[in-house]
C-alpha positions as a Python dict, from the first residue, in 0.01 Angstrom:
ca = {
    (1, 'X'): (0, 0, 0),
    (2, 'X'): (138, 343, -92),
    (3, 'X'): (208, 569, 206),
    (4, 'X'): (79, 924, 212),
    (5, 'X'): (334, 1195, 161),
    (6, 'X'): (446, 1393, 472),
    (7, 'X'): (262, 1695, 335),
    (8, 'X'): (-61, 1503, 284),
    (9, 'X'): (-31, 1354, 632),
    (10, 'X'): (10, 1701, 781),
    (11, 'X'): (-294, 1833, 595),
    (12, 'X'): (-503, 1532, 710),
    (13, 'X'): (-393, 1591, 1065),
    (14, 'X'): (-479, 1964, 1042),
    (15, 'X'): (-814, 1876, 898),
    (16, 'X'): (-888, 1636, 1182),
    (17, 'X'): (-776, 1894, 1441),
    (18, 'X'): (-1005, 2154, 1277),
    (19, 'X'): (-1301, 1925, 1341),
    (20, 'X'): (-1234, 1913, 1720),
    (21, 'X'): (-1497, 2114, 1900),
    (22, 'X'): (-1463, 2247, 2253),
    (23, 'X'): (-1766, 2275, 2478),
    (24, 'X'): (-1853, 2633, 2565),
    (25, 'X'): (-1800, 2755, 2920),
    (26, 'X'): (-2108, 2702, 3131),
    (27, 'X'): (-2320, 3008, 3196),
    (28, 'X'): (-2314, 3185, 3532),
    (29, 'X'): (-2669, 3070, 3597),
    (30, 'X'): (-2568, 2704, 3572),
    (31, 'X'): (-2294, 2750, 3831),
    (32, 'X'): (-2521, 2931, 4074),
    (33, 'X'): (-2796, 2674, 4023),
    (34, 'X'): (-2550, 2396, 4102),
    (35, 'X'): (-2456, 2579, 4423),
    (36, 'X'): (-2818, 2601, 4529),
    (37, 'X'): (-2860, 2230, 4468),
    (38, 'X'): (-2562, 2128, 4687),
    (39, 'X'): (-2625, 1958, 5019),
    (40, 'X'): (-2484, 2242, 5231),
    (41, 'X'): (-2662, 2471, 5476),
    (42, 'X'): (-2905, 2732, 5343),
    (43, 'X'): (-2708, 2989, 5539),
    (44, 'X'): (-2385, 2917, 5348),
    (45, 'X'): (-2574, 2924, 5016),
    (46, 'X'): (-2720, 3260, 5109),
    (47, 'X'): (-2382, 3404, 5196),
    (48, 'X'): (-2184, 3253, 4909),
    (49, 'X'): (-2434, 3286, 4627),
    (50, 'X'): (-2438, 3664, 4571),
    (51, 'X'): (-2060, 3699, 4613),
    (52, 'X'): (-1990, 3406, 4379),
    (53, 'X'): (-2232, 3546, 4126),
    (54, 'X'): (-2058, 3884, 4131),
    (55, 'X'): (-1721, 3723, 4103),
    (56, 'X'): (-1832, 3513, 3800),
    (57, 'X'): (-1986, 3817, 3634),
    (58, 'X'): (-1662, 4022, 3670),
    (59, 'X'): (-1418, 3749, 3575),
    (60, 'X'): (-1275, 3698, 3919),
    (61, 'X'): (-1393, 3335, 3897),
    (62, 'X'): (-1427, 3136, 3574),
    (63, 'X'): (-1747, 2946, 3526),
    (64, 'X'): (-1571, 2633, 3404),
    (65, 'X'): (-1335, 2594, 3702),
    (66, 'X'): (-1610, 2707, 3946),
    (67, 'X'): (-1843, 2440, 3830),
    (68, 'X'): (-1571, 2178, 3851),
    (69, 'X'): (-1481, 2302, 4199),
    (70, 'X'): (-1836, 2286, 4322),
    (71, 'X'): (-1885, 1946, 4165),
    (72, 'X'): (-1586, 1811, 4351),
    (73, 'X'): (-1703, 1970, 4678),
    (74, 'X'): (-2042, 1811, 4634),
    (75, 'X'): (-1877, 1463, 4670),
    (76, 'X'): (-1721, 1560, 5011),
    (77, 'X'): (-1878, 1558, 5351),
    (78, 'X'): (-2083, 1867, 5415),
    (79, 'X'): (-1848, 2028, 5676),
    (80, 'X'): (-1551, 1998, 5445),
    (81, 'X'): (-1736, 2133, 5149),
    (82, 'X'): (-1856, 2437, 5348),
    (83, 'X'): (-1507, 2497, 5495),
    (84, 'X'): (-1339, 2515, 5154),
    (85, 'X'): (-1622, 2715, 5004),
    (86, 'X'): (-1609, 2982, 5272),
    (87, 'X'): (-1233, 3035, 5225),
    (88, 'X'): (-1288, 3101, 4853),
    (89, 'X'): (-1587, 3320, 4947),
    (90, 'X'): (-1372, 3536, 5175),
    (91, 'X'): (-1112, 3578, 4899),
    (92, 'X'): (-1378, 3686, 4653),
    (93, 'X'): (-1522, 3931, 4911),
    (94, 'X'): (-1184, 4108, 4905),
    (95, 'X'): (-1190, 4123, 4526),
    (96, 'X'): (-921, 3862, 4455),
    (97, 'X'): (-915, 3639, 4146),
    (98, 'X'): (-993, 3291, 4281),
    (99, 'X'): (-945, 3047, 3995),
    (100, 'X'): (-606, 2959, 4135),
    (101, 'X'): (-753, 2883, 4477),
    (102, 'X'): (-1017, 2656, 4328),
    (103, 'X'): (-764, 2478, 4111),
    (104, 'X'): (-538, 2417, 4418),
    (105, 'X'): (-822, 2241, 4593),
    (106, 'X'): (-883, 2028, 4285),
    (107, 'X'): (-514, 1946, 4249),
    (108, 'X'): (-457, 1847, 4609),
    (109, 'X'): (-769, 1640, 4622),
    (110, 'X'): (-670, 1465, 4300),
    (111, 'X'): (-332, 1378, 4461),
    (112, 'X'): (-527, 1197, 4736),
    (113, 'X'): (-397, 1415, 5013),
    (114, 'X'): (-576, 1424, 5353),
    (115, 'X'): (-822, 1702, 5411),
    (116, 'X'): (-583, 1883, 5647),
    (117, 'X'): (-339, 1918, 5359),
    (118, 'X'): (-613, 2049, 5135),
    (119, 'X'): (-710, 2321, 5385),
    (120, 'X'): (-351, 2407, 5467),
    (121, 'X'): (-277, 2463, 5099),
    (122, 'X'): (-599, 2664, 5048),
    (123, 'X'): (-545, 2885, 5354),
    (124, 'X'): (-177, 2951, 5273),
    (125, 'X'): (-263, 3046, 4910),
    (126, 'X'): (-540, 3273, 5035),
    (127, 'X'): (-303, 3429, 5286),
    (128, 'X'): (-51, 3489, 5007),
    (129, 'X'): (-308, 3690, 4816),
    (130, 'X'): (-377, 3912, 5117),
    (131, 'X'): (-5, 3946, 5199),
    (132, 'X'): (87, 4033, 4843),
    (133, 'X'): (-183, 4295, 4821),
    (134, 'X'): (-69, 4448, 5151),
    (135, 'X'): (299, 4463, 5055),
    (136, 'X'): (236, 4598, 4704),
    (137, 'X'): (13, 4865, 4851),
    (138, 'X'): (283, 4958, 5098),
    (139, 'X'): (535, 4990, 4817),
    (140, 'X'): (282, 5191, 4610),
    (141, 'X'): (298, 4942, 4324),
    (142, 'X'): (-76, 4903, 4319),
    (143, 'X'): (-361, 5127, 4427),
    (144, 'X'): (-645, 5037, 4655),
    (145, 'X'): (-885, 4981, 4360),
    (146, 'X'): (-1244, 4865, 4386),
    (147, 'X'): (-1304, 4641, 4688),
    (148, 'X'): (-1525, 4335, 4663),
    (149, 'X'): (-1617, 4104, 4383),
    (150, 'X'): (-1845, 4328, 4188),
    (151, 'X'): (-1598, 4604, 4087),
    (152, 'X'): (-1426, 4599, 3749),
    (153, 'X'): (-1140, 4355, 3720),
    (154, 'X'): (-814, 4557, 3707),
    (155, 'X'): (-480, 4459, 3568),
    (156, 'X'): (-332, 4503, 3914),
    (157, 'X'): (-556, 4225, 4038),
    (158, 'X'): (-379, 3989, 3800),
    (159, 'X'): (-40, 4125, 3915),
    (160, 'X'): (-131, 4046, 4275),
    (161, 'X'): (-238, 3692, 4178),
    (162, 'X'): (75, 3616, 3974),
    (163, 'X'): (310, 3757, 4233),
    (164, 'X'): (139, 3560, 4516),
    (165, 'X'): (155, 3238, 4321),
    (166, 'X'): (520, 3285, 4235),
    (167, 'X'): (609, 3328, 4603),
    (168, 'X'): (404, 3027, 4696),
    (169, 'X'): (548, 2810, 4418),
    (170, 'X'): (904, 2900, 4526),
    (171, 'X'): (834, 2807, 4887),
    (172, 'X'): (670, 2483, 4789),
    (173, 'X'): (931, 2384, 4529),
    (174, 'X'): (1246, 2534, 4687),
    (175, 'X'): (1440, 2583, 4365),
    (176, 'X'): (1811, 2667, 4369),
    (177, 'X'): (1763, 3032, 4278),
    (178, 'X'): (1666, 3289, 4540),
    (179, 'X'): (1307, 3391, 4602),
    (180, 'X'): (1371, 3731, 4447),
    (181, 'X'): (1527, 3582, 4138),
    (182, 'X'): (1249, 3327, 4100),
    (183, 'X'): (967, 3587, 4128),
    (184, 'X'): (1151, 3827, 3892),
    (185, 'X'): (1198, 3554, 3635),
    (186, 'X'): (832, 3454, 3655),
    (187, 'X'): (717, 3815, 3614),
    (188, 'X'): (950, 3874, 3321),
    (189, 'X'): (804, 3567, 3144),
    (190, 'X'): (456, 3705, 3195),
    (191, 'X'): (556, 4056, 3087),
    (192, 'X'): (389, 4153, 2764),
    (193, 'X'): (148, 3859, 2761),
    (194, 'X'): (-44, 3799, 3088),
    (195, 'X'): (80, 4125, 3243),
    (196, 'X'): (125, 4448, 3054),
    (197, 'X'): (460, 4627, 3094),
    (198, 'X'): (290, 4931, 3244),
    (199, 'X'): (161, 4716, 3534),
    (200, 'X'): (457, 4481, 3596),
    (201, 'X'): (747, 4725, 3541),
    (202, 'X'): (680, 4931, 3853),
    (203, 'X'): (700, 4613, 4060),
    (204, 'X'): (1019, 4491, 3881),
    (205, 'X'): (1177, 4831, 3959),
    (206, 'X'): (1135, 4789, 4335),
    (207, 'X'): (1156, 4411, 4357),
    (208, 'X'): (1404, 4320, 4634),
    (209, 'X'): (1462, 4036, 4879),
    (210, 'X'): (1296, 4247, 5141),
    (211, 'X'): (974, 4291, 4936),
    (212, 'X'): (925, 3926, 4850),
    (213, 'X'): (1045, 3819, 5195),
    (214, 'X'): (781, 4046, 5344),
    (215, 'X'): (515, 3869, 5145),
    (216, 'X'): (636, 3529, 5250),
    (217, 'X'): (665, 3621, 5617),
    (218, 'X'): (314, 3771, 5627),
    (219, 'X'): (161, 3467, 5458),
    (220, 'X'): (347, 3195, 5651),
    (221, 'X'): (400, 3374, 5977),
    (222, 'X'): (210, 3319, 6302),
}
């Protein structure tokens, strides 16, 4: 049998790839409806629902990851589901982007870690968001901005998220390079794509061991 030429094989592969369809992201209403159907207390639903809805509407939470997160929580005992949900709720109340928090829960659960490890990871990551915001405010890298989940999503919100995650990843992974070098390298890779130069350059200009060390100590301190 005669083999297809490399060019023909490539064209066939591209044609097959072009036929792949991706399911659209679920609508906000579907996520909120799932939340209301979960076996958790009505009080928690009443507290979380409006805040989650505002976060989904402004892009602080993605509907796809939120639905997956809620779906996984629905398989857990009620106290555990409520505990994790309320941590994410508090982060949303402060206006943070929470997709990373939800993904951390999914990842640690998938690894089969005990619940204590799940909550430790979730709380530390949440603390990192708070610590990063506080330190970057003190260094005048970011402004106060709109508080809460319903305000417009600002580029500085993404800067806080990416900086917090870089600090956390360094502490968890303990690479050979210093914390400052690791965070700087991460931010430089994101510069011009995820983070605009106008937002990330002011942080790069003042990035020091003291700045990133301050974030770590606030997040992991007593």
